[in-house]
Every structure is written in structure tokens, then in C-alpha cells.
KOLDOZA-314202 format. One record per residue (C-alpha): residue in one letter; x, y, z. Coordinates in steps of 0.05 Angstrom, whole numbers, plus 5000, padded with zeros to 4 digits. Each point is the difference from the previous one (the first is absolute). Layout:
! KOLDOZA-314202
AXYZ/...
//
This chain:
! KOLDOZA-314202
M271081394763/T501149415051/D503050265064/L506949684998/F502050195073/A492849655016/V504649434952/G505850065031/E496649915069/A497449474987/T505049534965/W505350205048/P495950105067/A503650275069/A500049575058/A494450455033/Q497650794991/H500650485058/A494950765001/A505450495025/G495550634984/A498850094941/F505649514982/V500349224991/V506849765013/R500649254968/E504149455050/G505149804950/R503149405048/G506250134951/G495349924933/G503250534964/Q497650825000/R493449914968/V497249635064/S504350375043/C497950774980/A494750435023/T495850434951/A495150535003/E492049845004/G498250585010/S501650855023/W504349975047/S503850385049/E507749995020/T496449765057/D497349484970/I508449824963/D502149995076/A495449285021/A500749694933/E507850205015/A499049615072/V496849464974/H504049854959/Q506050105059/A494449405047/L500549504943/G507650035009/Q501250364915/P503750624984/P493750504977/L499049994923/F495150364965/M497149824921/I497950654964/R496549994938/A497550384955/D496550725011/E502349865076/D506550694990/D496450155067/L503049435036/D506050004952/A501550625039/A499149985068/L504049335000/A505350304965/E499650545059/R501149455047/G506349774982/Y495749404949/R504849954931/I497149624942/K501949234978/D497449614941/P495650294956/V496149554968/H496549954932/I493949525009/Y499449664924/S493049774974/G497849674939/P494949524965/S501949285030/A497749694929/S505650314956/L505149855052/A497749345014/E503049714923/P502549425009/P509049925007/P503649754964/K501349325036/P492549665013/I505249795063/S502850615014/A496050245062/F494049635051/A495350255041/L498949615067/W498450035071/P502749955056/P506150164974/L504849495000/A506249935049/M505650264940/M496050574989/R500150215066/D507249984984/L500650374951/W494950535033/A505349805068/E506550324949/G496450634977/G499550185064/I492349895008/G499449485065/P495149815050/A497150645012/R497950224936/L498849224985/A495150135062/V496950464957/M497949594946/E497349505032/R495350485045/A497150214935/E493349775003/A499250274916/P501449504951/K505949854986/T507049664976/A506649884996/I504050044925/L505649524984/G504550304958/R504949504960/V505350084942/R504149384964/D497049525051/R501650325068/A495650485049/S502250644984/G494250475034/V495250115037/A494250435012/Y493250145046/V492150304969/A494850105020/I492850284984/H495250455028/T494250204959/E500849764945/T507450294999/A506649615009/M506050305033/M506249614991/H506350095071/A506649715015/L501849914925/Y506649745006/V505849724944/I505249605017/P506750484981/D503049454952/Q493449894966/R499850714995/R499050434918/Q497449344976/G491549955006/S499049805066/A496150585032/L496750124926/N496549325013/I498950045067/V496750634988/R496649694943/K497149405046/S498750415040/A495050344961/G496949424974/W498649675064/A496850695023/Q496249974931/H497249355011/H498050125063/G495550584989/A505350605000/E498750524943/R505350485020/F507549835027/S503850405051/V507650105021/L503550525046/V506850024990/T505950575028/Q500850594937/A507649845021/N499849234981/Q501050164926/S500449304967/A493749895026/N496850654983/A502749764926/L497049415002/Y491450165015/S501850654956/S501549524945/L494449555019/G495550584981/M498150155076/Q498150715016/I501850335065/V493950225035/G501050295069/H506950125038/Y501049995072/H507150145041/Y500549975086/R503350505051/S504949655051/R504350215052/Q504049434989/P504750004931/
//
């Protein structure tokens, strides 16, 4: 199966990556946890953890580590240092073709790049500001933004990009008074359709385990949980 961590790296890229012993520390510049975390790239030691912490601090970032499957030893070592589990994440994947059924109305979602000013405003309303928009801008993968509409009103927005025939959707936001009206479903369908049209056989998304509505949506579409990860941080 495609390495969905590599898909995430390509479609939501850090500003830079820095070697720190056996770790890679991402320079996020405010773009979120995935572009600001450290990951182990081989056998590590306590000294390597020290080095990763030092790079984080030099970048002005609080130390943050991503823990993937089979990294129980690293998880335990960070817990011993006082790091707490933060934001466990499900990785969902499914065939683009089965997700790309046309939405009920042809005008319910549009794909376009660069995003319109109204789309940037919607993202800003959802807390997705300039630093995260900069992540989208620097992605070199095929990409688009999706604008959802309900009853001729802008209802939501998302960003989608492709790496090695797998698409990943990020930054889905639906405005509160337009929720539970099918907008998120239409945006996902349009995203998968765009992905299929551009050669992506698989469609994926990352969602925190705590986001019950998003987990219910992706499960209802037949997407499968194919992986997990969580972060370790000393901050709440």
C-alpha cells in the first residue's frame, strides 16, 4: 500500500526539514503540528532525542514528536521525559472511484486553484490562516481547492493534493450554520472526483479520533482506517 505518511509530507509540506541525530525535525512556521513535528528515521538514542529537542528550540517551536505504529519504545521514552499524548489521529483511505459519485446537485461544489478570496475568508473563519495557506501554496503536487455551496451560498472549503496516485484532503471547513446539510459530503465527493480525474486511484484523509462527526462521515462513505499516529508534547 502507498506510504500515506509520504503522501502527507508531499501534499502538506513543511517549510524545511532539519536532521537531528536519528530524527528529522520539520520547520512549520505556524503551519500546524504535522509540519512542526519530529519523526524517528532510524535507530535512535536518548542523545538523539536531546538533539531533536535542541533543533525545535532553535526554530522557536515547542518540542513535538510524532509516534507511528511500532514505535512503542520511543513512545515510552518520551513519556518518561514528561511528554503527554496529544491528538491521536486516524488515517482513512478508500478508492477514489467509489467516493466520486456525483453530488445531488451539479452546482454543490467547485474545484479551482488558486483559491478565491471568499475561500480564504472561509478558511480564516475556521482558524486556517495565512501560515496554513502557505503550506498549501508551497506544495508542488497537483492540487486544488474545493468550494462547497448550499442553496446558492458558500458553505465550506477544502484543499486536495496528489502524490504517487494517492490524493489527500486537508483543511476541510464547513461554516456552522451550513452543517448537517450535506455540504461536507458534497465537498468530499467533489474532491474524490477531482482526484480520480487527475489520476489518483486512492483518496485519503487524516482526522483526529476526537472529531466524531468527521469520523462518522468518512466511515459512512466506506473509507477504511488504515493507520494511526499520535503526538507527544509537553504542552497541553
